[in-house]
C-alpha positions in Angstrom: 138.8 16.1 -54.2 138.1 13.8 -56.9 134.9 12.8 -58.6 135.0 9.5 -56.6 134.9 11.2 -53.3 132.2 13.6 -54.5 129.7 11.0 -55.6 130.7 9.3 -52.5 130.2 12.3 -50.6 126.7 12.6 -52.2 125.8 9.6 -51.6 126.1 9.1 -48.2 124.6 12.9 -47.1 121.7 12.1 -49.0 121.8 8.6 -47.0 122.4 10.8 -43.5 119.1 12.7 -44.7 116.7 9.6 -45.5 117.5 8.0 -42.6 116.6 11.2 -40.9 113.6 11.3 -42.5 112.8 8.0 -41.8 113.1 8.9 -37.7 111.4 12.2 -37.5 109.0 10.6 -39.1 108.6 7.2 -36.6 108.8 9.4 -33.8 105.8 11.5 -35.2 103.8 8.3 -35.8 104.2 7.4 -32.6 103.7 10.3 -30.7 100.4 10.6 -32.6 97.6 10.6 -29.8 95.3 7.5 -29.7 92.1 9.8 -29.7 93.6 11.2 -33.2 93.1 8.3 -35.3 90.4 6.7 -36.7 87.8 4.7 -34.7 87.9 0.8 -35.7 84.2 0.3 -35.9 82.8 -3.0 -34.2 79.4 -5.0 -35.0 76.8 -4.1 -32.5 76.1 -7.4 -29.9 72.6 -8.8 -31.5 71.6 -9.7 -28.3 69.5 -7.4 -25.4 68.7 -8.6 -21.8 65.4 -7.1 -21.9 63.3 -7.4 -17.8 61.1 -10.7 -18.1 58.5 -11.0 -20.8 57.3 -7.5 -20.6 60.2 -7.0 -21.8 60.7 -9.2 -24.9 56.9 -8.0 -25.9 57.7 -4.2 -25.4 59.6 -5.0 -28.5 58.2 -8.1 -30.5 54.5 -8.0 -30.1 53.9 -11.6 -31.0 56.0 -13.2 -28.4 54.2 -15.2 -25.9 56.0 -17.9 -23.1 54.8 -21.1 -22.8 52.3 -21.2 -19.4 52.9 -25.0 -18.6 56.8 -24.9 -17.3 57.9 -27.4 -14.2 56.9 -26.4 -11.1 60.5 -25.8 -9.8 61.8 -24.4 -13.2 61.6 -20.2 -12.5 62.2 -17.3 -15.6 65.7 -16.6 -14.6 66.8 -14.4 -17.9 64.9 -12.8 -20.8 66.5 -11.4 -23.8 65.9 -10.7 -27.8 68.2 -11.4 -30.4 68.7 -9.5 -33.2 65.2 -7.6 -32.7 63.5 -11.0 -34.4 63.6 -14.1 -31.6 62.5 -13.7 -28.0 64.6 -15.8 -25.6 63.6 -16.8 -22.8 65.2 -18.9 -20.0 63.6 -20.7 -17.1 66.6 -22.8 -14.0 65.8 -24.4 -11.6 67.8 -25.2 -8.0 70.4 -27.9 -10.0 71.0 -25.3 -13.0 69.0 -27.3 -15.4 68.0 -24.5 -17.6 64.8 -24.4 -20.1 65.9 -22.1 -23.4 62.5 -21.0 -25.0 62.6 -19.4 -28.2 60.2 -17.6 -30.3 60.4 -15.9 -33.5 58.1 -14.7 -37.2 58.1 -18.2 -38.7 60.0 -15.9 -41.5 63.2 -15.9 -39.5 63.5 -19.8 -39.8 65.4 -22.3 -37.7 66.0 -20.1 -34.5 67.5 -23.1 -32.1 71.1 -22.7 -32.4 72.3 -26.2 -30.9 74.1 -28.4 -33.9 74.6 -31.2 -31.5 74.1 -34.3 -33.0 71.3 -36.3 -30.9 70.4 -40.2 -31.4 67.3 -40.1 -30.8 65.1 -38.0 -34.0 61.4 -38.2 -33.6 58.0 -35.9 -35.4 55.5 -36.5 -33.1 52.2 -35.5 -33.5 51.3 -32.8 -30.7 47.7 -32.0 -32.9 45.9 -31.7 -36.1 48.1 -28.8 -36.9 51.2 -29.8 -35.3 54.0 -31.7 -35.1 56.9 -30.7 -33.3 60.7 -32.3 -34.3 61.9 -33.9 -31.0 65.2 -34.9 -30.8 67.3 -36.0 -27.5 69.4 -39.2 -26.5 68.6 -41.7 -23.4 64.9 -41.3 -23.4 65.2 -37.5 -22.6 64.6 -34.5 -25.2 67.3 -32.4 -25.6 65.8 -30.2 -28.0 62.1 -29.4 -29.8 61.7 -27.4 -32.7 57.9 -26.1 -34.3 55.8 -23.8 -36.0 52.9 -22.9 -36.8 51.6 -20.9 -39.6 52.7 -17.6 -38.1 56.0 -18.5 -35.9 58.7 -20.6 -35.1 60.1 -21.9 -31.9 62.5 -24.1 -30.3 63.1 -25.3 -26.8 66.5 -26.3 -25.5 66.8 -28.2 -22.3 71.0 -28.1 -21.0 69.8 -31.5 -19.0 66.9 -33.0 -20.8 63.5 -33.7 -19.7 60.7 -36.7 -20.6 58.5 -36.5 -23.7 55.5 -35.8 -21.9 57.0 -32.7 -19.6 58.1 -31.5 -23.3 54.6 -32.2 -25.5 53.3 -30.5 -22.0 55.3 -26.8 -22.9 54.9 -27.5 -26.7 50.9 -28.1 -26.6 50.8 -25.0 -23.7 52.2 -22.5 -26.8 50.1 -24.1 -29.1 46.5 -23.2 -27.6 47.8 -19.6 -26.5 49.0 -19.4 -30.8 45.5 -20.7 -31.6 44.0 -18.0 -29.0 46.1 -15.3 -30.6 45.6 -15.8 -34.4 41.6 -15.9 -34.5 
């Protein structure tokens, strides 16, 4: 056998061995059960549904709900968001929804509504409180306000008139004033 044939034979043997090694590794990887692999870390859901207002106050002792809500609305769901925001939802028979949120002032904006509204007004609610009311066609879809300790948001999927929204806001202010003293 000449040198070229020996070299070619050695190269062919090395290539064959490499192919067999790659096949063996591929089969070994495919045969590894899923439970033996490292788990993928995923983010926990920051929203927890709780049992009514009592469920929220068990975690967020400062939370309170408005005392004035239109009569045809009933409390349907309550949530805690990231252990800092209380979130309650009222719904009527038509599927209209009022979403009310409250958090400590240090948590900033909590409305989560990034829609643009044609009508934006700052409305004086009391000597110490002004609410930002946003909406279209004389209906309010979002109201936000703050007091010395808390930040609030009211979201209305089908809008409400300004008088009703101010009544809801005023009912939270009376409670906050009582709680702070």
